Structures are given as structure tokens and as C-alpha cells.
C-alpha positions as CSV (number, residue, x, y, z in Angstrom):
1,W,-7.0,2.0,-22.3
2,R,-7.8,0.6,-18.9
3,V,-5.5,-0.3,-16.0
4,Q,-6.7,-3.1,-13.7
5,Q,-5.8,-3.0,-10.1
6,E,-7.1,-5.6,-7.6
7,L,-7.3,-5.4,-3.9
8,H,-7.2,-8.7,-2.0
9,C,-7.1,-10.0,1.5
10,L,-5.8,-13.3,2.8
11,T,-8.8,-15.6,2.9
12,R,-8.7,-16.2,6.6
13,S,-8.5,-12.4,7.4
14,R,-11.7,-11.3,5.7
15,N,-12.4,-7.7,6.4
16,R,-16.2,-7.7,5.9
17,R,-16.3,-3.9,6.2
18,T,-14.6,-3.6,2.8
19,S,-16.5,-5.0,-0.1
20,G,-17.7,-4.3,-3.6
21,N,-16.4,-4.4,-7.1
22,V,-15.5,-1.0,-8.3
23,S,-14.5,-0.3,-11.9
24,N,-12.9,3.0,-12.8
25,S,-10.4,4.3,-15.3
26,I,-7.0,5.2,-13.9
27,R,-7.8,8.9,-14.4
28,Q,-10.6,8.6,-11.7
29,I,-8.3,7.0,-9.2
30,A,-5.9,9.9,-8.6
31,C,-5.6,11.4,-5.1
32,A,-5.5,15.1,-5.6
33,S,-5.9,15.7,-1.9
34,I,-2.4,14.4,-1.1
35,S,0.6,16.1,-2.5
36,R,3.7,13.9,-3.0
37,H,7.4,14.0,-3.6
38,V,9.3,11.1,-5.0
39,S,13.0,10.1,-5.0
40,L,14.9,10.6,-8.2
41,E,15.3,6.8,-8.5
42,H,11.6,6.2,-8.3
43,L,11.0,9.1,-10.7
44,L,13.3,7.4,-13.2
45,R,11.5,4.1,-12.8
46,S,8.1,5.6,-13.1
47,Q,6.3,5.2,-16.5
48,C,3.3,7.3,-15.4
49,C,4.5,10.8,-14.9
50,D,3.6,13.9,-16.8
51,Q,5.1,16.6,-14.6
52,L,7.2,16.5,-11.5
53,D,4.5,17.7,-9.1
54,R,1.9,15.2,-10.3
55,V,4.0,12.0,-10.3
56,V,2.3,8.7,-9.8
57,I,4.6,6.1,-8.4
58,G,2.5,3.2,-9.2
59,V,-1.1,2.3,-9.9
60,D,-1.1,0.2,-6.7
61,S,-0.2,3.2,-4.4
62,V,-2.7,5.5,-6.0
63,T,-5.4,2.8,-5.9
64,W,-4.7,2.1,-2.2
65,A,-4.7,5.7,-1.3
66,R,-8.0,6.4,-3.1
67,H,-9.6,3.2,-1.6
68,L,-8.5,4.2,2.0
69,L,-9.9,7.7,1.6
70,D,-13.2,6.2,0.3
71,H,-13.3,3.5,3.0
72,P,-11.7,5.0,6.1
73,E,-13.3,2.3,8.3
74,I,-10.5,0.0,7.1
75,V,-7.9,1.9,9.1
76,R,-9.8,4.2,11.4
77,D,-8.3,4.0,15.0
78,R,-6.1,1.1,13.9
79,R,-2.3,0.6,13.8
80,V,-1.2,0.2,10.2
81,I,1.9,-1.0,8.4
82,D,2.4,0.3,4.9
83,L,4.8,-2.4,3.6
84,A,7.1,-1.3,0.7
85,S,5.8,2.2,1.2
86,G,7.7,3.8,-1.7
87,S,6.6,7.5,-1.6
88,G,4.5,7.0,1.5
89,L,1.3,7.8,-0.3
90,V,-0.6,4.9,1.2
91,G,0.6,5.6,4.8
92,I,-0.3,9.2,4.4
93,A,-3.8,8.3,3.1
94,A,-4.2,5.9,6.1
95,M,-3.4,8.7,8.5
96,K,-5.7,11.1,6.7
97,A,-8.4,8.4,6.9
98,G,-8.0,8.2,10.7
99,A,-5.4,5.5,11.5
100,A,-4.1,5.7,15.0
101,H,-0.6,5.0,13.9
102,V,1.2,4.2,10.7
103,L,4.6,2.6,10.2
104,A,5.8,3.2,6.6
105,A,8.4,0.6,5.8
106,D,10.7,0.5,2.8
107,I,14.3,-0.9,2.4
108,D,15.1,1.7,-0.2
109,G,17.0,4.7,1.3
110,F,15.6,7.0,-1.4
111,A,12.1,6.0,-0.6
112,V,12.7,6.6,3.1
113,T,13.7,10.2,2.2
114,A,10.6,10.6,0.0
115,I,8.3,9.3,2.7
116,A,9.7,11.8,5.2
117,L,9.3,14.7,2.7
118,N,5.7,13.6,1.8
119,A,4.7,13.2,5.4
120,T,5.9,16.7,6.2
121,G,4.4,18.2,3.1
122,N,1.0,16.7,4.0
123,D,1.1,17.6,7.7
124,V,1.0,13.9,8.7
125,T,3.1,12.2,11.4
126,L,4.1,8.6,10.8
127,D,7.0,6.4,11.7
128,I,9.4,5.4,9.0
129,T,11.8,2.5,8.9
130,A,14.3,1.2,6.4
131,D,14.5,-2.2,8.2
132,D,13.6,-5.3,6.2
133,L,10.5,-6.2,8.1
134,L,10.3,-9.5,6.3
135,A,13.5,-10.6,8.2
136,A,11.7,-10.6,11.5
137,V,8.4,-11.5,13.1
138,P,5.7,-9.1,11.9
139,P,5.4,-6.1,14.3
140,D,2.3,-5.6,16.4
141,C,-0.3,-3.9,14.3
142,D,-3.9,-4.2,13.2
143,V,-3.6,-3.8,9.5
144,I,-0.9,-4.5,6.9
145,L,-1.3,-2.8,3.5
146,V,0.8,-4.3,0.8
147,G,1.4,-2.8,-2.7
148,D,3.2,-4.3,-5.7
149,L,5.4,-6.9,-4.0
150,F,4.6,-10.0,-6.0
151,Y,6.7,-9.3,-9.1
152,E,9.4,-11.8,-8.4
153,K,9.0,-15.4,-7.4
154,S,11.4,-15.5,-4.4
155,L,10.2,-12.2,-3.1
156,A,6.6,-13.2,-3.5
157,E,7.1,-16.4,-1.6
158,R,8.9,-14.5,1.2
159,V,6.2,-11.8,1.4
160,Y,3.4,-14.3,1.4
161,A,5.0,-16.4,4.2
162,W,5.5,-13.2,6.3
163,L,1.9,-12.1,5.7
164,R,0.6,-15.5,6.7
165,R,2.4,-15.2,10.0
166,A,0.8,-11.8,10.6
167,D,-2.6,-13.2,9.5
168,A,-2.2,-16.1,12.0
169,R,-1.9,-13.5,14.8
170,G,-5.2,-11.8,13.7
171,V,-3.8,-9.0,11.6
172,T,-5.9,-7.9,8.7
173,V,-3.8,-8.2,5.6
174,L,-4.8,-6.3,2.5
175,I,-2.9,-6.5,-0.8
176,G,-3.1,-4.2,-3.8
177,D,-1.7,-5.8,-7.0
178,P,-1.6,-4.8,-10.7
179,G,-2.0,-8.5,-11.8
180,R,1.5,-9.9,-11.2
181,S,2.0,-13.6,-12.0
182,Y,3.3,-14.5,-8.6
183,L,0.3,-13.2,-6.6
184,P,-1.2,-16.3,-5.0
185,R,-4.8,-15.5,-6.2
186,E,-6.1,-18.9,-5.2
187,K,-5.3,-18.1,-1.5
188,L,-6.8,-14.7,-1.5
189,E,-10.2,-13.1,-1.5
190,K,-10.8,-10.3,-4.0
191,L,-12.3,-7.3,-2.3
192,A,-12.4,-4.7,-5.1
193,E,-11.2,-4.1,-8.6
194,Y,-10.3,-0.7,-10.0
């Protein structure tokens, strides 16, 4: 059984420092170096958990975290937004990979609590917001990391429009997606596949 995860960037924001096609099984993606807590709501949604202290929120988060730890140049000394952060795993990995600053954003209050617990548990400092970032101009940053946000048509359109505004300002936009039908693949460049 194989799980496919693709990492993309907006075509105009090519990050040439990140390249290659990598193919691994899901078991090889896990980030053992980062411990994580999850909200009860996320735990109940998760289909990939075998025991509470080893919960995987989603393939996209684990893939992003592993990719950042393997390619720290993506975030090193840069200001990063982890959009729809969930457990905070991606933002934590970005900080461990050398990001100058991370804003972990999720509109789910349970996720915000989990992000704070995980940041503390991993000795990482990052900013956390429950604000709907899509309702405003993208904040000043260098990199936006997006997980699984293309699962619903109206949300996908809203996310993509917001990301295009960030891209137009020179922000590097990177998207991790498990193959959702509303991901605008024709407007993206595939950087890696796990």
C-alpha cells in the first residue's frame, strides 16, 4: 500500500533550491524527532493513529515536516506561515530547520491548543493565531507552507486566490497535497512526490 503526497509551488514562485522527485512509503516519512500532541477532535478525525503518543494528523503534515528537515534551506533564516497548521508539526519542523520566525495559523480552537502544547513540548517558540488569514491581505513573510486545504471547491478557490496575492508580492508559496480534486495542478509546479 502506498500513499502519494505531492509538494507543489505556484508556477511563478519557483524555489529552485527545492527539487527532485522522491518516492518513499509512508512508514519512511515519519518524523520521530518531533513529539506531538493533538486535539481530541483531530484525534477522532484521524484515520492514521496506532497509539496516542504516535498520532499522525495527516500525511501532508508529516510529509511537510520530513521535507523541511531534509531541506532546511527552504526555511532557514526566513519568516514562515504554516497555514491551517493543525497540530503545529510543520511550523515546529520549520523552526527546527532554522526558520527565523513561524506563524502557525489555524481557525480551529482545538488546533490552536494543540499547537501551543506541541511547541512547548518541542522547546520551540512560534506565534500562533486563530485568525482567518484568508480574510485579509497575506501577512509579511517569506514562505507560506500549505497543507491539505484543497478538499472543498469554495475553500480551494479562496485559498488559491489568497496564495496568488502572496505570490504576487514575492512570497514563496509551497503546497503539500494528498491528491485532492480541487488542487489547481495546471497552475502549479510539482517539486517532489512522496
